[in-house]
Structures are given as structure tokens and as C-alpha cells.
C-alpha positions in Angstrom: 169.7 124.3 137.2 166.3 126.0 136.6 163.4 123.8 135.7 161.4 124.5 132.5 158.5 125.8 134.7 160.8 128.5 136.3 162.3 129.3 132.9 158.7 130.0 131.6 158.0 132.5 134.4 161.3 134.3 133.7 161.4 134.1 129.9 158.6 132.3 128.2 159.9 133.0 124.7 163.1 130.9 125.4 161.5 127.6 126.4 163.7 124.5 126.0 162.8 122.6 122.9 162.3 119.3 124.7 159.8 120.8 127.1 157.5 122.3 124.4 154.7 120.7 122.5 154.6 120.7 118.8 153.4 124.0 117.3 151.0 122.0 115.2 149.3 120.3 118.2 145.8 121.6 118.5 144.7 122.0 122.1 141.2 120.7 122.8 141.0 122.7 126.0 140.9 126.0 124.1 138.2 125.0 121.8 136.1 123.3 124.5 136.3 126.1 127.0 135.7 128.7 124.2 132.7 126.6 123.1 131.4 126.5 126.7 131.5 130.3 127.2 129.8 130.8 123.8 126.9 128.6 124.9 126.7 130.6 128.2 126.8 133.8 126.2 123.7 132.7 124.3 121.8 132.5 127.6 122.4 136.1 128.3 121.5 137.2 124.8 118.2 135.3 124.9 117.7 137.1 128.3 118.0 140.4 126.5 115.2 139.6 124.1 113.1 138.0 126.9 113.1 141.3 128.8 114.4 139.7 131.9 116.5 142.1 134.0 120.3 141.7 134.3 120.4 140.3 137.8 118.6 141.4 140.9 117.6 139.9 144.3 115.8 136.8 142.7 118.3 134.0 142.9 117.3 132.3 139.7 117.6 135.5 137.7 120.8 136.5 139.5 122.6 133.3 138.6 121.2 133.3 135.1 123.0 136.5 134.6 126.1 135.7 136.7 127.0 132.5 135.0 127.3 134.5 131.7 130.0 136.8 133.2 132.6 134.2 132.2 131.9 134.7 128.5 133.7 138.0 127.5 136.6 137.4 129.9 137.3 133.9 128.5 136.6 135.0 124.9 139.2 137.8 125.0 141.8 135.8 127.0 141.6 132.8 124.8 141.7 135.0 121.7 145.1 136.2 122.9 146.3 132.6 123.5 145.0 131.5 120.1 146.9 134.4 118.5 150.1 133.1 120.0 149.4 129.5 119.0 148.4 130.6 115.5 151.7 132.5 115.2 153.7 129.4 116.2 152.2 127.2 113.4 154.5 128.8 110.8 157.5 128.8 113.0 159.1 125.8 111.3 158.5 127.3 107.8 159.6 130.9 108.4 162.3 132.8 110.2 161.2 134.5 113.4 160.7 138.0 111.9 158.7 136.6 109.0 156.6 134.6 111.4 155.8 137.7 113.5 155.1 139.6 110.3 152.6 137.0 109.1 150.8 137.0 112.5 150.8 140.8 112.6 149.2 141.0 109.2 146.6 138.4 110.2 145.7 140.3 113.5 145.5 143.6 111.6 143.2 142.3 108.8 141.0 140.2 111.1 140.7 143.0 113.6 139.4 145.4 110.9 137.0 142.7 109.7 135.6 142.3 113.1 135.1 146.1 113.5 133.3 146.3 110.2 131.1 143.3 111.0 130.1 144.8 114.3 129.1 148.1 112.7 127.1 146.5 109.8 125.9 142.9 109.8 126.0 142.1 113.5 124.4 145.5 114.4 121.6 144.7 111.9 121.1 141.2 113.4 120.8 142.7 116.9 118.2 145.3 116.0 116.8 144.5 112.5 117.1 148.3 112.2 118.3 149.3 108.7 118.9 152.9 109.6 122.7 153.0 110.3 122.6 156.6 111.6 119.8 156.0 114.2 121.7 153.5 116.3 125.3 152.2 116.4 126.8 149.8 118.9 130.5 149.3 120.0 130.0 145.8 121.3 132.2 142.8 122.1 133.1 142.1 118.5 134.1 145.7 118.0 136.3 145.6 121.1 137.9 142.3 120.0 138.6 143.8 116.6 140.4 146.9 118.0 142.3 144.7 120.6 143.6 142.6 117.7 144.6 145.7 115.7 146.6 146.8 118.7 148.1 143.4 119.2 149.4 143.5 115.7 151.9 146.0 117.0 152.3 144.6 120.6 153.5 141.2 119.4 156.8 142.8 118.2 157.7 143.3 121.9 159.5 140.5 123.7 157.1 138.0 125.1 158.5 138.4 128.6 157.2 142.0 128.5 153.8 141.5 126.8 152.0 139.5 129.5 153.3 141.6 132.5 152.3 144.8 130.6 148.9 143.3 130.1 148.5 142.6 133.8 149.6 146.2 134.6 147.0 147.5 132.2 144.3 145.5 134.1 145.4 146.6 137.6 146.1 150.3 136.7 143.2 150.8 134.4 141.7 153.6 136.4 144.6 155.8 135.3 142.8 156.0 132.0 139.8 157.7 133.7 141.9 160.8 134.3 141.5 162.1 130.8 139.6 165.4 130.5 135.9 164.9 130.2 135.9 167.0 127.0 137.8 164.2 125.2 134.6 162.6 124.0 136.3 160.0 121.8 138.3 158.8 124.9 135.1 156.9 125.9 136.1 154.3 123.3 139.3 153.7 125.4 137.9 154.1 128.9 134.7 155.7 130.3 135.1 159.3 131.4 131.6 160.5 130.8 128.1 159.2 129.8 128.3 160.8 126.4 128.0 158.6 123.3 130.9 159.6 121.1 129.5 160.4 117.6 126.3 158.7 118.6 127.9 155.3 119.1 126.8 153.4 122.2 129.9 152.1 123.8 129.3 148.8 125.5 132.9 147.5 125.7 135.9 149.8 125.9 139.5 149.0 124.9 141.0 149.1 128.4 141.3 146.8 130.2 140.4 144.3 127.5 143.5 144.8 125.5 145.4 143.9 128.7 143.4 140.7 129.0 144.4 139.8 125.4 148.0 140.5 126.1 147.9 138.3 129.2 146.2 135.6 127.2 149.0 135.9 124.5 151.5 135.1 127.2 149.3 132.2 128.4 149.6 130.8 124.9 153.3 130.1 125.5 152.5 128.3 128.7 150.0 126.1 126.8 152.8 124.8 124.6 154.7 123.3 127.6 154.6 119.6 128.1 151.3 118.5 129.6 152.4 117.8 133.2 154.1 121.2 133.6 151.3 123.0 131.7 148.6 121.4 133.9 150.5 122.1 137.1 150.9 125.8 136.2 147.3 126.2 135.1 146.1 124.8 138.5 148.4 127.1 140.4 147.6 130.2 138.4 143.8 129.5 138.3 143.4 128.5 142.0 145.7 131.4 143.0 143.4 133.9 141.1 140.3 132.4 142.8 142.0 132.7 146.2 142.9 136.3 145.7 139.4 137.1 144.5 137.8 135.4 147.5 140.0 137.2 150.0 140.0 140.6 148.5 136.4 140.4 147.3 135.1 139.2 150.6 136.7 142.1 152.4 135.2 144.6 150.0 131.8 142.9 150.0 131.7 142.8 153.8 132.2 146.6 153.9 129.3 147.3 151.6 125.8 148.0 152.8 123.7 144.9 152.7 120.7 146.6 150.9 118.8 143.4 151.2 121.4 141.6 149.1 123.0 138.5 150.6 126.7 138.5 151.2 127.3 136.0 148.4 125.4 138.2 145.9 127.5 141.2 146.9 130.7 139.1 146.5 129.7 138.0 143.0 128.4 141.3 141.8 131.7 142.7 140.4 132.0 145.5 138.0 131.8 144.4 134.3 131.6 147.8 132.5 134.6 148.3 132.4 135.8 145.0 133.9 137.4 145.5 137.3 140.5 143.4 138.4 138.2 141.5 140.8 135.8 140.7 138.0 138.6 139.3 135.9 140.0 137.3 138.8 136.5 135.9 139.4 136.0 134.8 135.8 139.5 133.9 134.5 140.6 132.0 137.6 138.2 129.1 137.1 138.7 129.0 133.4 142.5 128.7 133.7 142.1 126.1 136.5 139.8 124.0 134.2 142.3 123.8 131.3 143.8 120.4 132.5 140.3 118.9 132.8 139.1 120.4 129.5 142.1 118.9 127.7 141.1 115.4 128.8 137.3 115.7 128.5 135.6 113.0 126.4 132.0 112.2 125.3 129.3 113.8 123.3 129.0 117.0 125.3 132.7 117.6 125.0 132.4 117.1 121.2 129.5 119.5 121.0 131.3 122.2 122.9 134.5 121.7 121.0 132.6 122.0 117.7 131.2 125.4 118.8 134.7 126.5 119.9 136.3 125.7 116.6 134.1 128.2 114.7 133.5 131.0 117.1 132.8 133.9 114.8 130.4 131.8 112.6 128.6 130.8 115.8 128.5 134.4 117.1 127.0 136.0 114.0 124.5 133.2 113.5 123.3 133.0 117.1 122.4 136.7 117.2 120.3 136.3 114.0 118.5 133.1 115.4 117.9 134.5 118.9 116.4 137.7 117.5 114.2 135.8 114.9 113.0 133.3 117.5 112.1 136.2 119.9 109.8 137.7 117.3 108.1 134.4 116.7 107.7 133.7 120.4 106.2 137.1 121.0 103.8 136.7 118.1 102.6 133.4 119.5 102.4 134.7 123.1 100.8 138.2 122.6 99.9 138.4 118.9 102.6 140.9 118.2 106.3 140.4 117.3 107.2 143.5 119.4 110.0 144.3 116.9 109.7 147.9 117.8 111.1 147.1 121.3 114.4 145.7 119.7 115.4 148.6 117.5 118.3 149.4 119.9 119.1 145.9 121.0 120.9 145.0 123.2 119.9 148.3 124.8 116.3 147.4 124.9 113.6 146.1 127.3 110.1 144.8 127.2 107.4 146.2 129.4 107.2 144.1 132.6 103.9 142.5 131.8 105.5 141.1 128.6 108.6 139.6 130.2 109.1 135.9 129.5 109.3 133.3 132.2 112.7 131.7 133.0 111.5 128.3 131.8 110.5 129.8 128.4 113.9 131.5 128.2 115.7 128.2 128.7 113.4 126.3 126.4 114.2 128.8 123.6 117.9 128.6 124.5 118.1 124.8 124.3 116.1 124.7 121.0 118.4 127.3 119.4 121.6 125.4 120.6 120.4 122.3 118.7 120.0 124.3 115.5 123.4 126.0 116.1 125.1 122.7 116.6 124.1 121.3 113.3 125.0 124.5 111.5 128.4 124.8 113.2 129.1 121.1 112.7 128.5 121.4 109.0 130.6 124.5 108.7 133.4 123.1 110.8 133.6 120.0 108.5 133.7 122.2 105.4 136.4 124.4 106.9 138.6 121.4 107.8 138.0 119.8 104.4 139.2 122.9 102.6 142.5 124.0 104.2 143.5 125.5 100.9 140.8 128.2 101.3 142.8 130.8 103.3 139.8 133.1 103.8 138.1 130.5 106.0 140.5 131.2 108.8 138.9 134.6 109.2 135.5 132.9 110.1 
């Protein structure tokens, strides 16, 4: 007889009832890991306003940038898992088609909300530039929104097809680069030229990220297994991904010219725009392997990170506003000028080298802002949980 673990790999939408956790059980690991990557994300965004380059030969700067690579991968992957878990909450109240219909409507509406937020409020917080026609950004929230919109249709497929198709999209992503260069709008899907379609600066494309969300959606079914089986599979999948990355990445890194870069730097410098399969193995492997530990984590730090992870969109919008505002204040105190003119196209911006912040100042600013963000997110999280009747709160 097949074990439940084998049955998951073959057909995760037909798990035995006695091997599945309650649909209403909230997983701390998702909130804690999501909160962790959001905190790391803030380091990179402070770096943008500090004028410090994205990596380089200096180890302190290299790792300040590298540690933030886990952010977008984890955010998209866990968004897919959360979508699956959200859909299961109404399973006991609705029939299966009605359940999928409710999830599809939610993904569609939240996806459009994210796209609109990226192009309006979030864009303004990044740049404090009121001229919508002078600069537009297709950033991570824009990408998440369109992936959710696509997922509103994808979830109607059998679950045993969704996650394998997602993995295929990740591996075969370069096929999307074969579109004619004249298809300017295709740059929203996958880069084929350096043109900015309709003047929009595309930072995150749809492929392979929609594949990551599809894989995460399948991972959500794994998370509902009984803890021993769930934890065992998470360790095998996570460590397996790390192993594949180390072997394949080392072979490729060893074949590259050194160019004064140590071997470890070459190994860890994987392509993010768009995210390569090795980049995703490097970043998702550790996050998946950490799920069992994150589920059991206790203490004040775990509580802080879990609080951030419970209100991700609220945190994201607020942290951009705070980081930008703090940068203006710090610049004013340092050089007598806010330097707002340097940030009109943030995050595509850069300070002159003589105005770059030091790394200690970057981290001091980061820690101070995290304290402010915690109290704001804690208050909002309490309000959100105290008012389950307010349906619109689930969008924030």
C-alpha cells in the first residue's frame, strides 16, 4: 500500500483525510519565513536610497546584497502556498467548484488591486514623483498582481498538473526569449530587448515568476500533511534543491573567468533578472528546508517576524514610505540637502559616490525603521484579527 507521502507526490489533491491537517490550522512557518524575507527586503531597499552598489568585490557589500536575494523568491513561492491554503478554508462550507470559484475571484480581485497599487501609491512612495507620465515601474508588487490574475485561471487545472507545469516554466523559461524583438510588449512577459514598453521600466517579468507561484501552490498541499510527513518532505526537497545548486552551480562557476572574484562569489552571483533556475534553487532550497524549524520557533524574535508575515502588504507599502522619508532626513542632516532629486526614478537611482552612506549608517537606519514598522504592523494585525467581519481587510 502506498504511504501518504508517496500519494502526495503522485496526486496531492487526493490526500487521505486522516493524513491532512485541518484546513483552518494556521501555519506559523509561512508567516515567520515571510516575515523574515520582508525584513531582509528592507535592507536592500535602504541600500537603494543609501547609494550603495548592488554587490561588488567588497565582502560586506556583497553579502548585504546577497542575503536579500531570498526575498522575492520566498515572497512569490509562499504567495502560491498561501493561495492554496486560503482556498481550503472554505472547503467545509462549500462544494469544490464553489470553493475554487471563490478562490479564483479573490485572486483576480487582489491581483488587480496589486497592479493598481504598484502603478499609483507604491510608485509615488518610491519616488515622491507626482508626474505619472515621467516615470513608471513594473516592480515586484506589479508582478505578484499579474501572477495572481493568471493563477485565477490556473487553479482550475488538476493540482497534480499545476506544480509540475510551474517547474517546467522555470526550467524552460528561455523559450520565451524567442519572441520577435519587435514585440515590445513581450518585455512584460520575458526580456527580449532593452526597450521600456510604453515607457514602463520593467524590473520583474511574469516568467518565470508565475511558475514559482504555481510550484508554491502545489507546496501548499504538502503543508497540510501531518507534521512528521510534512517536515520530512520539506527537508528532502529543500536539501535536495541546495545539493543540485551546489553541484551545478560549482561546475558553472569554475568554468567562468575569475575576474578578481573569489569562487564563492561567482557561485552565489546567480542571475536574478529574470530569475534563473540556479537562482531559484539557491534561494528556495534553504527556505523550504527551514519550514520544520520555523514551525516550532518560539520567543520574541519569532513573534516579531510572525507579526510582519501576517500583514505583508501593509508592511510593504509602509516600509517604502518610511525608508524614503528617512533617507531624505538623513541626507539633510549629513550634507544639508535632502537630495530628493536623486530619487525621482527610485529604485532606478543612485547617489554620487562622495554622497554614499556607510554600511553602519545603512544598518542603523534599517534597525530603527524596523522598530517603527513592528509597532505599526502589530497594531494593524490586532485590528485585523479583532474584526474578521470586515472582508476587505483580507486584501491588506
